[in-house]
N, C-alpha and C positions, 0 to 999 in steps of 0.2 A: 462497628456498625450500627446503625440503630436498629432495638428489638421491638418487632412489632406486639402488640397489645391484642391479643383476639376472643372476642366473645367465644367462650369454651361450649360445651356440649356438657350440660349436668344432669340431665334427663334421657333416658332411653326415646322417649316420643318426642323429645324438644327438636322441632326444626327452626324455629325463629325465637328471640328473648328481647324482653324489654331492659334497659338500664334505670334502672328507677330512681338511683340516685350515684352522682360522682362523689368521692371523698377528697379527690384532688384536683386541681385546677390545673391549663394551661401553663405550661412554663416552672410548675412545682418540682422541688428537688424530692424524689422519693428512693425509699430503700427497698429492695429485695424483701418481699414478704409482708410489705406494707399492703393494707386496704387501697384497692385504686377505687372502686365501684359495687354497689350493687344489683344484681341482675334476677330481672322477676321472669320465670318460666311461665309454662301455663299451670303450674302447680304450688310452685312455691319459691322461696326466696333467697338467694345466696350471697356472700362476698367475697369477690374475687381479687387475689394478691398480686402484686407487680411481680413480674418474671425477673425483674434485675432492678438493677440502682442506677440512679441518672436524672435525667430531666427529662420530665413530661411532655411532651410536645405532639401538633398534629391532632388534636382530639375531635375526631370526627363521628364518634359514637353520640349519639344525643338522647337525652331523658326523654322516657315515654314514647318512643316510637318502636316497631318493629325492624328488628336486626337478625339478619340470618345467622346461623349457627357459622363460626369458623370467619367471620367478617372482620378486619380490621377497625379497631376504635380509637386507636392511640400508638405511639411510637413512643418509646425512651431511647433518650441519645447519652450516651455516657459522659460523664464530666470532662467539658473542655472538650468532646467533639465536635466537629464545625456542622453547625447548623445553617443552610440555607447559603452556604456557600460554594457548592460547587462538588460536594462529596458524591462520587458516582457509583458508590456499591449500593447493591440492593438490601434493602434491611432485611436483617435476619429474623427468622419466622421461629417461635420458641412453643414447641409441640408439649403436650400435656394430656393428663390422664382426662378420661370422661365423666369422671367422678369426682369428689369433693378430696384434695389429698391430704388433707390432715385432720379429715373426721372432724372437724369443727365446722364445717359447713362452708369452707372456703377452698376455691381453686385456682388455678393458675390458667393462663388463657390458653387454648387450643387452636390448631388449626385446622385448615380444610375447607374453607366455603369461601364466599365473594363478599366483599360491603355492597350493602343494598343502595348506596349511593355515597361512590368515591369521589373526593373532591379532586379537582384537577392535581397535579403531582405538584408540592412545592419545590424550591429549588435545592439541589442536594437528593432529591428521589426522584427516580424515574417512573413514569407513569407505567400503569398495570397494561400489559400487551393485550391486545383483543382476544376475547375469547374462541376458542376451539368451535369453528363452524358458523364464526360470524361472518362471512364471507360476501361477494358483492352478490345483490338482489337479496340478502337478508338484513334487516336492521338491528343494528347493533344496539344489545340494551343488558341491563342486570337482567336475572331470573325476577327478581322483586318487579323490576319495572314490566316487564313482558306478564306477569301475574294482574298486577295494576292497570295495566293498560286492556288486557282481556274483558277482566271485570267491568272496565268503566264503559266497553265498545268503543276504545280508539283505534286508530290506524299506527302502529310504531313508526313505518315509514312516513307518513306526513308531519313526525315531530322531530324537532333539532336537538340532537342531544348534547349536552353541557359536560358529561363525566370525561374521561380520558377516551384520547380517539375519536371522539363526537359519540362516544356510545350515552345512552336515554337510560337516565338515573331516575330514582324515585323522583325528586325534585320537579324533573320537567313532566311526569305523569301529574303532580299534582299542580302543577302551573297549567297546564292543559285544561283539567279540569275545573279549576278556579276562572279559566278565561271561558267557560261554557262551549268548550270545544265540540263540534257536532258528533253525535257517537257513530262510530261505522262499525263494521263487524271487522274484527283483527284480521289482518292480512296474514299474521304467522302462523295462527291454530286453529281449528272449530272450538265454538265454545263448549265449556265442559261443567257438569254441576261439581259445586264448591268439596261436595262428599261424595263418595262413591257410594254408587246404588245399587240396587240389585241386578245380576248380570242381564243383558238385553232389556233392561228397563232404564229410560233416561228421566232424570228428574226435572221438572219444571227449572226453565232459568230464571234469574233475579226477574227480567223483564217480565215474563210470560206471569209470575205472581202480581209485581205491581201494577200490571193492566187490569188485575180482578178487583182494585182498589179505586175510589174516586183520587184523582190528585189532591195531595193538601189535608186528606184524612187520616195521615199517618205519617210518624215520624222514624227516621232510619237509626238504629243503633249499631254501627259495627262490630261484629263479633268480635271478643277478644280471645288470646290463645288459649285459654282453658275450655271456653264453650267451643270451640273449633276442635280441638281435642276430645271432648265428649262426644261430638256429632260424630267425627270419626270412629271412635272406639263403639258407640252404641249401633251405628251402620255394620261395622263390622262385626261385631258380636250377634246380631241378630239375623244376619246373611249367611254367617258362616257357622254357625254353632245351634244343631238341633236342640232346642231347649225343651224339656219336658218337664210338668208342673204337680205336686204333689202336695196336699195340704190337710193340716190335721187342728183338732182343737187341744190345747193343750191348759191343763187348770192348774190355775196358781196361788191358790192358797196356803198351802204349805209352802212355796217360796215365800212369799211375801211375810207370813209370820216369820222365818227364819232369818229375812233381811232384818225386821224389827231387832230380833234377838241381836245379829251380831252388828247392826248399828250402835246399839245402845250399849254394847260392851267395849265398845272402840276406846282405845286410852288418849289421854290428851295429851296434847305436843304443844309447845311453846312457838308460834307464829309473829310476824312483823305487826299481826292485827291482833295479837292476843292469844288465848288460848283457844284451840280445836281439836275437832277430832282428829284421831291419827289418818282415819278412812272413814268413808260416807257410801255404802255399796249400793246402786241401781240396780232396776229389774234388769236391764241393760249389761251390764257386768256379768250377770248370772247368766244370762242368755251365752255371753261371750264363752264364759266356761264352761257350761255345757255342750254348746257347739262342737268346740275342742276335744271335748274328753268324747264324744259321739263319734268323732273322725279316728280316734284311738281305738274306741269298740269296734268299730266297723272299718279296719286300714283300707279294703278295696276303693272305698270311697273317696281316701284322701289322695288323691289323684290328679293328673293334670294332663289332657289329650295330647300326641304329637303325632303326624304323619307316619313315623317310623316306629313308634314306642308309645307303652303307657308309661306316663312317670308316677311313679309310687313315692310319695312323701313320707318320711321319718318322723316328721315333726307334724304338728297343727299349728300352723300361723295363721292367724283368724285376722282379716281386715274387715276394719266398722267403717260403713260411709257414714260421711261427716259434711254436713252441708255449711257451705261457705259461698260467699259474695260472689255471684255470677255462675255456681255451680257445685261440686262437690267431688271431694276428695277421699280417699281410703287407708288411712292409716295403718299400719298392722301392729297386731299384739301376738310378738312372735314365741314360741312354745308355750303357747296360751294353756295346753294341758297339763304343763308343769307348775305354773305358778300360781299360786294362793288367789281368791277371790280381793283380797286388801289390795296386791301387787297390782293387778289387772285395773282394779279401781283408779288407783293413783296411776297408774300409766295412760289408762285411756284420757284421763284428765288433761294431763300435761301434753298427748298426742294431741287431744282436740283444738286445745288452746295454741297450740304453735300451727297447727292446720289450718285456724279463723285468721291467723297474723301471716301467712304461708312462710311460715319459717321452719317447715320441715326439711331435712333432709332426703335425697333420694332414695335412701338403702331404708326410711324409715315409710316410704308408700308403695313401693317396688316389691313383685313378688307377693307371695302369701298364697295360700294353698286352699281358702275359702274366703266366704265374706259374708258379713252380718248386715241388713241394711233394716233398720228400726222406726217406723214411721207412728209409734203407739202414741207419741207425746204429742202428736196432733188430732189423736181421736180417731185416725182411720183401723178401720175392721180387719182389710182384707188386700191385700194386693200383690203381685207376683212382679219380682226383679228380674233384672237383665244380667247374667252372668258377666262378668270382668274377665275376659283372657289374662292369663292363661288358668284360670280357676276353672274347676267342673262343676261348682255349685254355688250358690247365695242362698242364703236363708232370709225371707222377709217376714217382719215380724210386726203384727198388728197390736190395737191397742186390748187392755186385759177389761172387760167387762162381766159384770154380774148379769148370770143367766140361770134360767129356770134349767136345769139337767135332772134325768130321772138316774137314780141310785137305788138298786135291791127294789124295784118297783115302786118308790115313792121319788116324788119332787122335790126337790133341793135348790137352793141357792148356790152358784159357786162364783167365783171368777177365772173368767176363761178368754185365754188367749191366743186366737186363731193364728196360727205359722203356715207358710208356704216355701217350700224348699224349691227351686229352680234348679234343673242340672241341665249339663252336658252328655245328651243320651248317648253319644260314641263313649263316654268314660261311665259313666254313671246311668243305668237302665233303670227301669221303673221299679224292679224288685229289690236292688241295691240300694236305692234312693229311699225307698219305704223302710228300708232294714235300720238305713241312717237316721230317719226321721223319729222311728219308733226309740232308738236309742237317746235320741235327743228329748222326747217328751217324758220317758224314764226319769231323766235326771229332771228336769223341770217340775213334774210331781211329786219326785222320792228327792228333796234340794241336800237331804245329807249324805247322799252320794258324793256331791263335789266337794266334801269336805275332808275326803279320807283318802 
């Protein structure tokens, strides 16, 4: 029986993914474990292996388009197995883990969904049966087609489907839009905002927003998966987490002096580009270490909220916000309190580099017990960051600036960095948050404590 290759779920927030590149063509002979294609999720890119050996047929997953998790993107026929000559068996689905199977960023296809646009079934493969609930009086359509029709204001019942059993698929919606079909309110479901809003408050629809601007005065750039995920999680965070903010000034002069000394003492290593220092610490590396050690010093703040219990973490795993094209991602330095500054520095450089090329594995950006967001390199003095669930805290770090400060009744010049701690007030209340921030300030202003 032909084996179905399915778009796997490789991220807990993943609803759709995109195939950025196929490594095998229609009719190619593949071996189990060969890389078939690369999938781009909302946060990373991963290579997907062939679940079996045979001949690749019926490649339906197109590059660069959104494909629902669980959708079939191809089939693998065993060598010598009849193709298009009346085989009546149902294709075999191969289930797979929802995370990389070999630790190297690869996963086999995973079941559990419906293709966005299933072509007519080739000879030898039965067409999919109608979806449950697609009875008389309700237009047959894939979930993706329903969403696209709703967003475009198209009436599904007025469209002719080209999918199995006359089901409306994405291609039918695209064709209707290309023909300039008249927008009508969908008969399937009431219009809903793309992102959940505050309970009881309905967000403006797309049409309501666009009517505020003169036609032709703007361009529409569709949201990619990453931007949709960021929007959803921000709304979730700001509507479900009671944010509480605490701000402190931290003097940096001692830290900057120690950083200079440590970098000057770095040993030299051989690289492809010649000799280079084994590490080069940044202020952000030392902020990560200080935040981790502060959480260990104030363990009650190293927590996550759940409705049934407080999750008290045994390790300080610090996520670090990294800006990438189209959004941001938060790779995690695990056990940051136990690592040396040089290890944190090199690990952070590697994670940031792979984050920008979307090559992180899910376990490298999921979880964590807190986060750091640093905009100091842009000269930003003060801001408050939004907590990233399931964290209970996030530290916003501003730029270090020379300021006049009063010490022992005298005016002195000091380099001062303003930091703001956002806390989930359910898990970390004001006094506990203040204790954590004071512990952080103590380490920043007495940085030798991070070396012992």
